[in-house]
N, C-alpha and C positions, 0 to 999 in steps of 0.2 A: 504493500500500500504506500509506503514511504517513497518508492521510486516513481509512482504515478504523479504525485504532486509536482515535483520539479519538472517532470517531462511535460505536463500540461501547461505549466507556467511558461516553460521555454518555448513551446510551440505557439502559444498565444502571443508571447512577446515578439517572436519572429514575425508573426502576421502583422502586428502593429508597426514594427520597424519597416517592413516591406511597403506599407502604405503611408509612411511618414512624409514622403516626397512624391505624392501622387497627383497633386493639383497645382496648376499655375493660373492665377487670376489677374486680369488686367482691366483697368477702366481708363477712359480718356479723361485727362485731368483738365477740365475746363468748367467746373461747377463745384458742387459741394464735395469736399474731399472725404474719402473713406479713411478713418483713422486705422492705424495698424491693428488695433485690437477690435475694430468694428467688423461685424459679420455682414456679408452680402452675397447674393447670387442664388440661382436655382439650386446649386450645390453649395450650401452655406460654408463660407470660408473667410478667414482673416488674412492679414498681410497681403492686401491687394497691391499690385504694381500700378502706380499712377504716373503716366507720362502724357505730354501734350504735343502739339504741333505735328509736323510730318517727321521725316527722317527715321532713325532707328533707335532702338533701346535694347538693353539686356535685362532679362527678367529673372525674378526669384521664385522659388517654390512658395507654397502657402505656409511653410514653416520658416520663411525669411532667409533660407540659404540659397546661394546662387544656383541657377538651373543651367545656365549656358544658352538658354533659348533667346534668339534674337527676334525683334519685331521691327517691321518696316511698313509705313503707310505711304501711299502714293496716289496721285490722281485727284485729290480733293482740293478745295480752295480755302482750307484753314479751319481754325477752331470755331466752334459754335456751341450754343447751349440754350437750355430752356430758362435757367436763372431762377427757378422757384424751388430748388431742392432743399429739403430739411430732413432730419433723421425721422424715419418712420415711427409711428406711435409704439410699435412693438419692439423698438430698440434696434432694429436692423437698419442697414444703409442701402436697401434695395433700390429706392428711388434715386439715390445718388449715382448709381451706375449710369442712369439715363440723362442726368442733368447736363452733361457735356458730351460732345461727340465730334468726330472728324467730318466736317460738312462737305457734301458733294452731291452731284447727280450721277456719279459713277466713280468708284475708287477701289483700290485693292489693299489688302492687308496680308503681308507675307510673313510667315513664321519660319525660322531656321533653327537647326541644331536641336530639334525636339528629341529628348532622350528616351521616350517611351517606344517600345516595340509596337504596341497597339493602343489606340487612344480615341477619345471622343472630343469634339470641340463644340462648346456651347457659345454661340455668337449673339451678342446683344446689339440691337440697332435702335436709333432714336431720331426724332425730328421735333422741331418746335411747332409743327402743325400736324394735327391728327388727320388721317384719311389720305395721306399721300401714298401712292402705290410704288412698288419696286420689286426687285428680285435679289436674292442672295445665293451665291453659288460657290462650291469648291471645285467646280469643273465637271465631275461626273453627275452631281446632283444639284438641281436648282429649285429653290423654294420661292414662292411669291408671297407678298404680304402687303398689308395696309397699316401705316404707322398709327400707334395708339398710345404714345407715351406722354404727350403734352398734358392731357387731361388728368392722367394718373399722378404725374409729378406735382402739378398745381393743386391737386386735391388734398395734399398733405395727409393722406391716409396710408394704411399699409398697402404697399405695392403688390398687385396681383399679376404674376407673370402670365403671358399668353404665348404659346408656341405655335409657329406655323409648321405644318407638315404637308402643305399643298404644293405639289410638283406641277400643277397646271397653271392656270391664270385666274384663279378664283380670288386671290388677294384677300385672305382673311385678316382680320385685325390681329396683329401680333407684335411682339417686341423681342423675340429671340427664335433661333433655329438651332437644331442639333445635327451635326455631321458625325456619323458613328462609324466605328470599326476602321479607323484610318491607320495607315502605316507609312513609314518613311520619315526622314528627318526634316522635311520641309513641307509646307502647305500654304497655298495662296487662296484667299477668299475674296470674292468680288461682289460689290453692290452695283447693280446696273438697272437700266430701264426705269429710273426714278422720275416720278412726275413732279418732283420739287426737291428742295434741299433736305437731305437726310444723311446718316452716316453711321460708322462704327462707334458704338458706345463702350463696348467691352467684350471680353471673352473669357472662357475658362477652358483650359486644356486638362483633361482628366484621363489618367492612365486606366486602361482596362486590365484588370488583374489577369496574369497568366494562369493557365490551369494548375501549374505546380503550386503557386501561391495560394490559390483558392483551396486546393486540397490540403495544404499545410494548415490553413486557418480552420478548415472543417475538422481535421484530425485533432487540433488543439482543443476545439470546442467539445468534441466527442470525449476526449480524455478527461476534461473538466467535469463533464456530465457523469461519466463513469465513476470518478472519484467521489462526487457528491452523493451518488446513489449508494456506493459502498460504505461511505462514512456514516450513513443513517443507521 
């Protein structure tokens, strides 16, 4: 019995360590700043990277250690924002993600040196006018949307995220899209076909656990469960 306890703790600890650097979050810095300890995002995270203008930047993981990931924005005509951002009543900074954005009617966001073998990207987009239509694409997949962030940010209430999954031209009201099961060290995202000014407000790169890591976590959980049952 004594051997099971350290084994379970070791396996559980290994799973936690494997996930400690699994997310990279970025928001365009032209509005309400997200403090380092503030939480935001569909996948709630702290230590958001905040950069503005065009050009490039190096990003950190959500535990504030360097990731080596590079970010480059191009094709837009500068910083823009809604200007009404406040901390959400529930204590999150979800509205702050959308308060500033890289304004354009067509722009690209390029990520380089991505360290994950397999990952998802959650892309947030914003506009100071609701109802503007556009598309966002990673190349193989293109989603359409209609902007809906101005009213949400100005409402000063808890931000409610809306995802687009439309690959046609229905343009549902949305403020983010998810590109799943991506591979490779670089990725380029494009906003196009915009009916008015809009742009990239932020993103989260999230590692997809490898089968071995998932099995390790499951084994750790099973060991803990076995020990608890045997200890009764």
